[in-house]
C-alpha positions as CSV (number, residue, x, y, z in Angstrom):
1,X,121.5,31.5,15.9
2,X,124.0,32.3,18.8
3,X,122.5,31.7,22.0
4,X,121.7,34.7,23.7
5,X,121.5,34.0,27.8
6,X,118.5,35.1,29.7
7,X,120.5,35.3,33.1
8,X,122.6,38.6,31.3
9,X,119.5,40.1,31.3
10,X,118.4,40.0,34.8
11,X,118.8,42.8,37.5
12,X,117.3,43.9,40.6
13,X,114.1,45.2,40.4
14,X,112.5,45.7,44.2
15,X,109.0,46.0,44.4
16,X,109.1,49.3,46.0
17,X,110.8,50.7,42.3
18,X,107.6,49.3,40.5
19,X,105.4,52.0,40.1
20,X,101.8,50.5,41.6
21,X,99.7,53.8,40.8
22,X,100.8,56.9,37.9
23,X,101.1,60.5,38.6
24,X,98.4,63.2,39.5
25,X,99.8,64.9,35.9
26,X,101.2,61.6,33.7
27,X,103.9,64.1,31.4
28,X,105.2,65.4,34.9
29,X,107.0,62.0,35.0
30,X,110.8,61.4,34.9
31,X,112.4,61.3,31.5
32,X,115.9,60.0,30.9
33,X,117.9,60.6,28.0
34,X,120.3,58.3,26.5
35,X,122.4,59.4,23.5
36,X,125.3,58.4,22.2
37,X,126.0,56.3,25.8
38,X,125.6,59.3,27.3
39,X,122.7,59.6,30.0
40,X,121.1,62.9,31.4
41,X,117.3,63.1,32.5
42,X,114.3,65.5,32.3
43,X,110.7,65.7,32.9
44,X,108.4,64.3,30.2
45,X,106.4,67.8,29.3
46,X,109.9,69.0,27.7
47,X,110.2,65.7,25.4
48,X,110.3,67.9,22.7
49,X,113.6,69.4,23.5
50,X,115.3,65.4,22.1
51,X,112.6,65.1,19.4
52,X,114.8,66.8,16.0
53,X,111.9,69.5,14.2
54,X,111.4,67.5,11.2
55,X,110.7,63.6,12.8
56,X,107.7,61.9,12.8
57,X,106.3,60.7,15.5
58,X,104.5,56.7,15.9
59,X,102.5,56.0,18.6
60,X,100.0,53.0,19.2
61,X,96.2,54.0,19.2
62,X,94.8,50.8,20.7
63,X,92.5,51.0,23.5
64,X,92.8,48.1,26.1
65,X,89.7,46.0,26.5
66,X,87.6,45.4,30.0
67,X,88.7,41.8,29.2
68,X,88.5,39.8,32.4
69,X,84.9,38.3,33.0
70,X,84.2,36.4,36.7
71,X,81.6,34.2,37.0
72,X,79.9,32.4,40.0
73,X,79.0,28.6,40.4
74,X,75.9,27.7,41.9
75,X,78.3,26.3,44.0
76,X,79.6,29.2,44.5
77,X,82.9,28.5,42.6
78,X,84.9,31.3,41.1
79,X,85.8,31.7,37.6
80,X,87.7,33.9,36.2
81,X,87.7,34.6,32.5
82,X,90.3,36.4,30.2
83,X,89.5,37.1,26.8
84,X,92.7,37.2,24.7
85,X,91.3,37.3,21.2
86,X,89.3,36.9,18.8
87,X,88.9,33.3,16.8
88,X,85.2,34.3,15.4
89,X,84.6,36.6,13.9
90,X,88.5,36.9,13.8
91,X,88.6,40.6,13.2
92,X,88.6,42.8,16.6
93,X,86.5,45.2,15.0
94,X,83.6,42.3,13.7
95,X,84.0,40.7,17.0
96,X,83.2,43.7,19.0
97,X,81.2,44.8,17.6
98,X,78.2,41.5,17.0
99,X,75.2,41.3,18.4
100,X,74.8,37.9,17.8
101,X,77.4,36.1,20.0
102,X,80.9,35.2,19.0
103,X,84.2,33.4,20.6
104,X,87.3,34.4,21.6
105,X,90.9,32.5,22.4
106,X,91.0,33.1,26.5
107,X,92.7,32.1,29.3
108,X,90.7,30.8,32.6
109,X,91.3,31.1,36.2
110,X,90.1,28.0,38.8
111,X,89.5,25.3,35.7
112,X,89.4,22.7,37.8
113,X,85.7,24.1,38.6
114,X,84.6,23.8,35.2
115,X,84.8,20.6,34.0
116,X,81.6,20.5,32.0
117,X,78.4,22.8,31.2
118,X,77.7,26.6,30.6
119,X,78.8,29.6,32.6
120,X,75.9,32.8,33.2
121,X,77.0,35.9,34.0
122,X,73.5,38.5,34.7
123,X,73.6,42.5,34.1
124,X,70.1,44.2,36.1
125,X,68.8,47.3,34.7
126,X,69.2,48.5,38.5
127,X,73.7,47.3,38.5
128,X,76.2,49.5,39.4
129,X,78.0,49.1,35.9
130,X,75.0,49.1,34.1
131,X,75.2,52.2,32.9
132,X,71.5,52.8,31.6
133,X,71.9,49.5,29.6
134,X,68.4,47.2,30.0
135,X,69.0,44.0,31.5
136,X,71.2,41.2,30.4
137,X,72.3,37.7,31.2
138,X,76.2,36.4,29.2
139,X,76.8,33.0,29.1
140,X,80.0,31.0,27.9
141,X,80.6,28.0,26.9
142,X,83.9,26.2,26.5
143,X,84.6,25.1,23.1
144,X,87.8,23.1,23.1
145,X,91.8,23.9,24.9
146,X,95.1,24.2,23.3
147,X,97.4,24.8,25.8
148,X,97.3,26.8,28.5
149,X,94.2,28.6,25.9
150,X,91.0,27.5,25.4
151,X,88.2,28.5,23.0
152,X,85.2,29.9,24.8
153,X,81.5,31.2,23.0
154,X,79.9,34.3,24.4
155,X,76.1,34.7,23.4
156,X,74.1,37.8,25.3
157,X,70.1,38.4,25.4
158,X,69.8,41.6,24.4
159,X,70.8,42.5,20.3
160,X,70.7,46.0,21.4
161,X,74.0,45.6,22.2
162,X,77.1,45.1,21.2
163,X,80.5,42.8,22.8
164,X,82.3,46.1,23.2
165,X,79.3,46.9,25.0
166,X,78.5,44.0,27.2
167,X,83.1,43.7,28.1
168,X,82.2,47.0,29.7
169,X,78.9,47.0,31.2
170,X,80.3,43.2,32.6
171,X,84.0,43.2,32.5
172,X,87.0,44.4,34.3
173,X,90.1,46.6,33.2
174,X,93.2,44.2,33.6
175,X,95.8,46.0,34.6
176,X,98.7,44.0,34.7
177,X,99.9,41.4,37.7
178,X,102.8,42.6,38.9
179,X,100.5,45.6,40.4
180,X,99.7,43.5,42.9
181,X,96.6,45.4,43.2
182,X,93.0,44.9,42.2
183,X,91.5,47.4,39.3
184,X,90.4,50.8,40.8
185,X,87.6,52.7,38.7
186,X,90.8,55.9,38.1
187,X,93.0,52.6,36.4
188,X,89.7,53.2,33.3
189,X,91.3,56.0,32.9
190,X,94.9,56.1,33.8
191,X,95.5,53.4,32.2
192,X,94.2,54.4,29.0
193,X,96.3,56.9,26.3
194,X,95.1,59.8,26.1
195,X,94.8,59.1,22.0
196,X,93.7,55.3,22.5
197,X,90.4,54.7,19.9
198,X,90.5,51.3,18.9
199,X,89.4,48.9,21.3
200,X,91.0,45.5,21.4
201,X,94.3,45.2,23.8
202,X,94.3,43.4,26.8
203,X,97.8,45.2,28.2
204,X,98.3,49.5,27.1
205,X,100.8,50.1,25.3
206,X,102.3,52.1,28.6
207,X,105.0,54.9,27.3
208,X,102.2,56.3,25.6
209,X,100.7,56.8,29.4
210,X,102.9,59.6,29.4
211,X,101.5,62.0,26.7
212,X,99.1,64.6,27.1
213,X,97.4,67.0,24.6
214,X,99.6,69.6,25.8
215,X,102.9,67.6,24.6
216,X,101.1,66.8,21.3
217,X,100.2,70.2,21.3
218,X,103.7,71.1,21.9
219,X,105.2,68.8,19.1
220,X,103.2,69.3,16.7
221,X,104.1,73.5,17.0
222,X,107.7,72.4,17.0
223,X,107.1,71.0,13.5
224,X,106.9,67.1,14.5
225,X,104.0,65.4,12.8
226,X,102.2,62.6,14.1
227,X,100.6,59.9,13.5
228,X,99.2,56.4,14.2
229,X,98.9,53.1,13.7
230,X,97.2,50.1,15.7
231,X,98.8,47.0,17.6
232,X,96.7,44.9,19.9
233,X,98.8,44.1,22.6
234,X,98.2,40.8,24.4
235,X,98.7,39.1,27.6
236,X,102.2,37.7,26.5
237,X,103.7,41.0,26.5
238,X,103.5,40.2,30.4
239,X,105.4,36.6,29.8
240,X,109.5,36.3,31.0
241,X,111.8,34.7,28.7
242,X,111.8,30.8,30.8
243,X,114.3,29.3,28.3
244,X,117.9,29.7,29.0
245,X,118.6,30.8,25.8
246,X,116.3,33.5,24.6
247,X,116.2,32.1,21.0
248,X,114.6,29.6,22.6
249,X,111.6,31.2,24.0
250,X,108.4,31.3,21.8
251,X,107.2,34.6,21.3
252,X,103.0,35.7,21.1
253,X,101.3,36.2,17.8
254,X,100.0,39.9,17.7
255,X,96.9,41.9,15.1
256,X,99.0,44.8,13.7
257,X,96.7,47.7,10.9
258,X,99.0,50.2,9.2
259,X,96.9,52.6,7.7
260,X,97.8,53.7,3.6
261,X,98.5,57.6,5.0
262,X,101.1,56.3,7.9
263,X,103.0,54.4,5.3
264,X,103.3,57.3,2.9
265,X,104.4,59.5,6.2
266,X,107.0,57.3,6.7
267,X,108.4,56.9,3.7
268,X,108.4,61.4,4.1
269,X,110.5,60.9,6.8
270,X,112.9,57.6,7.0
271,X,116.2,58.2,8.9
272,X,113.7,60.7,11.7
273,X,111.3,58.4,12.7
274,X,110.7,58.1,15.9
275,X,108.2,55.3,17.7
276,X,106.0,55.4,20.9
277,X,106.7,52.1,22.5
278,X,107.7,48.7,21.7
279,X,104.6,47.8,20.1
280,X,105.0,50.8,17.6
281,X,108.6,48.9,17.2
282,X,107.5,46.1,16.6
283,X,105.1,46.5,14.0
284,X,106.9,50.1,12.2
285,X,109.8,46.7,12.1
286,X,107.3,44.2,10.7
287,X,106.9,46.1,7.4
288,X,110.1,45.7,6.1
289,X,109.7,41.7,6.3
290,X,106.0,42.0,5.3
291,X,106.2,43.1,1.8
292,X,108.2,40.4,0.5
293,X,105.2,38.2,1.6
294,X,102.1,39.9,0.5
295,X,99.3,38.1,-1.3
296,X,99.4,38.9,-5.1
297,X,95.6,38.7,-5.1
298,X,95.4,40.1,-1.6
299,X,93.7,37.2,0.1
300,X,95.1,35.4,2.6
301,X,97.0,36.1,5.9
302,X,99.9,37.9,6.3
303,X,102.8,36.3,9.1
304,X,105.8,38.1,9.9
305,X,107.7,35.2,11.6
306,X,109.0,35.2,15.0
307,X,112.7,34.5,13.4
308,X,112.4,36.1,10.0
309,X,114.5,38.8,10.2
310,X,117.4,36.1,11.0
311,X,116.3,33.5,8.6
312,X,115.2,35.4,5.2
313,X,118.1,37.4,4.4
314,X,116.2,40.1,2.6
315,X,118.2,42.7,0.6
316,X,115.2,45.0,-0.2
317,X,116.0,48.2,0.8
318,X,113.6,50.1,3.6
319,X,112.0,52.2,1.1
320,X,111.7,49.4,-1.8
321,X,110.0,47.8,1.4
322,X,107.3,50.9,1.6
323,X,106.7,51.6,-2.2
324,X,105.7,47.8,-2.5
325,X,103.2,47.8,0.2
326,X,101.8,50.8,-1.1
327,X,102.1,49.9,-4.4
328,X,99.9,46.3,-3.2
329,X,97.0,49.1,-1.0
330,X,96.8,50.4,-4.4
331,X,96.2,47.4,-6.6
332,X,94.1,45.2,-4.2
333,X,92.1,48.9,-3.3
334,X,92.5,49.0,0.3
335,X,92.9,52.1,3.0
336,X,94.9,50.2,5.7
337,X,97.6,47.1,5.2
338,X,96.1,43.7,7.7
339,X,99.1,41.6,8.9
340,X,100.3,39.2,12.1
341,X,103.1,40.0,13.7
342,X,105.6,37.4,15.6
343,X,108.9,39.7,15.3
344,X,111.0,39.0,17.8
345,X,113.7,42.2,18.4
346,X,116.7,41.4,20.0
347,X,120.8,41.9,20.4
348,X,121.9,41.1,16.8
349,X,118.6,42.7,15.1
350,X,119.4,45.2,12.5
351,X,116.8,48.1,12.1
352,X,115.5,49.1,9.3
353,X,113.1,51.8,10.5
354,X,112.7,53.2,13.5
355,X,115.3,56.7,14.8
356,X,114.1,57.1,18.6
357,X,112.0,55.2,21.1
358,X,110.2,56.5,24.0
359,X,109.6,53.2,26.0
360,X,109.4,52.8,29.6
361,X,111.7,50.8,31.6
362,X,110.5,47.0,31.6
363,X,110.6,43.2,33.7
364,X,114.0,41.3,34.3
365,X,114.9,39.0,31.5
366,X,112.1,39.8,29.4
367,X,111.7,39.9,25.2
368,X,111.2,44.1,25.6
369,X,114.4,44.0,27.9
370,X,116.3,42.4,24.8
371,X,114.7,44.5,22.3
372,X,116.1,47.3,24.4
373,X,119.4,46.1,24.3
374,X,119.6,45.5,20.7
375,X,118.3,48.7,20.0
376,X,121.6,50.6,22.3
377,X,124.0,47.5,21.2
378,X,123.5,46.2,24.1
379,X,124.2,49.1,26.7
380,X,121.3,48.3,28.5
381,X,122.8,48.7,32.1
382,X,124.3,51.5,32.3
383,X,120.7,53.4,31.6
384,X,119.1,51.2,34.4
385,X,121.7,51.3,36.4
386,X,121.1,55.3,36.0
387,X,116.9,54.9,36.3
388,X,117.9,52.2,39.4
389,X,120.1,54.3,41.1
390,X,118.4,58.4,40.2
391,X,115.0,56.9,41.4
392,X,113.0,56.7,39.0
393,X,110.2,54.5,38.5
394,X,109.7,51.4,37.2
395,X,107.3,48.8,34.9
396,X,103.6,50.3,33.5
397,X,102.8,53.0,35.2
398,X,106.3,54.1,36.0
399,X,108.4,57.0,34.6
400,X,110.1,57.1,30.5
401,X,112.7,57.5,28.3
402,X,114.2,58.0,25.3
403,X,116.7,56.6,23.5
404,X,118.2,57.4,20.2
405,X,119.4,53.8,18.2
406,X,123.1,53.3,18.8
407,X,125.2,52.9,15.4
C-alpha cells in the first residue's frame, strides 16, 4: 500500500481552542458547512437547511458508562482501573446486566503499586453516590496482561445490583484526557447524547452532542427520516497515530450492532445517507465488507479487518451487500446484526454508503482526521484553516461541521 505520511495531517491546535465545556444550549454551537470545495458557516439548530428532505439520518445510540474505578490500597496507593470492554460475558448487555460477577479488559493506572492481591471498593448506604442503594463491596482481581491492557475479574456482594448499577454507583464518567480537568457532575448529562440508551461506550459519539429534541423534531418535520445503530466507542479513539506511515498504525476493534430495520431503511435511501459522527460512518461503511463474511450457520464472530477495504478486492454492489445481510438475518432468525469492526478509513478509501457526514473537529495526526480527509478527497486543510480562523471550538465539546462527500 502507498505510504501515508502522518506528518502531512498535522496542524497547530492551541490549547485555548479546545472546548473545555459545552455551550449551555447544545444546539447553538457553530456549524461549518463544506460542499464542493466551498466553506460557509451557520448555527447547528439550522442543520436541516443542509440536508435534503428525502435523506436518512443515522445516529449512534450508545451511552457512555462510568467506566473509571478508583481503588485505594491499605498503604494509601491510588489505583485507577479503566474498564474498556467485556471479556466474560463477552456481550455488553450480558456483562453489564450481570449480578454474579464479570471480567473486563482494562487499563490500569499506577500498576506498579498493584503487583498482587485483590482491590476493594466500598459503597455504604450513607455514601453520597449511593442514591438509595444498599451497601455493596466491589472487588477487583487482575488475571492476565496483554500489552498495555489487563483482564480484571470483578465481583460484588450485593446480588440486587447489576454491574451497570455498580459502575453508576462507584465509577466515574471518563471524559477525554485532553480536557485536562476532572469529571464534574454536569458531565454526566452534557457528555451524553439526548438519544443515548445502549450502555457500553467509554467515550461519547461527540457529533451527536449537538442534537436536541427540537432539532430532531425539526428534521422529521422536513421529511428527513432518522434511524439508529450502535457502536460502543473504545478508548482507542483517542490514540494518536505514532507511526510515520499511518498504514502501520494498529486500529482498535469496536463492537457494532445494526438492527434489521435500519438496514431496510438504508436500502430505501441509498444515495441520501447522512452519518452522525465518525462512529456511525465506520459502522455503516463496515456493512459492505461484512456481507461476504457472514457465517453460513449463523454462528461465529464477524470481524472486519483494518485493511479489508484495500486488500479484499470485493466487486459486489452496495445493494447486494445489504440484501445479503437482510437475507442472512432472516435465515438465521435474528433481528440485529452483531459484528466487530477494525476498519481504517483513510485517504484512498472508496465510500459505499455515506453521502454526508456530521462531525466535530478532530485532533492532529489522528485516524479521525484521516477519515475526514478521505471523505473530502484530501481537502481537509481548507476546512480546518477556516475553522481555526473563524473562531470554531475544537474536539469533543467543540463545534460541528456537515461535510458533503467529494466525488
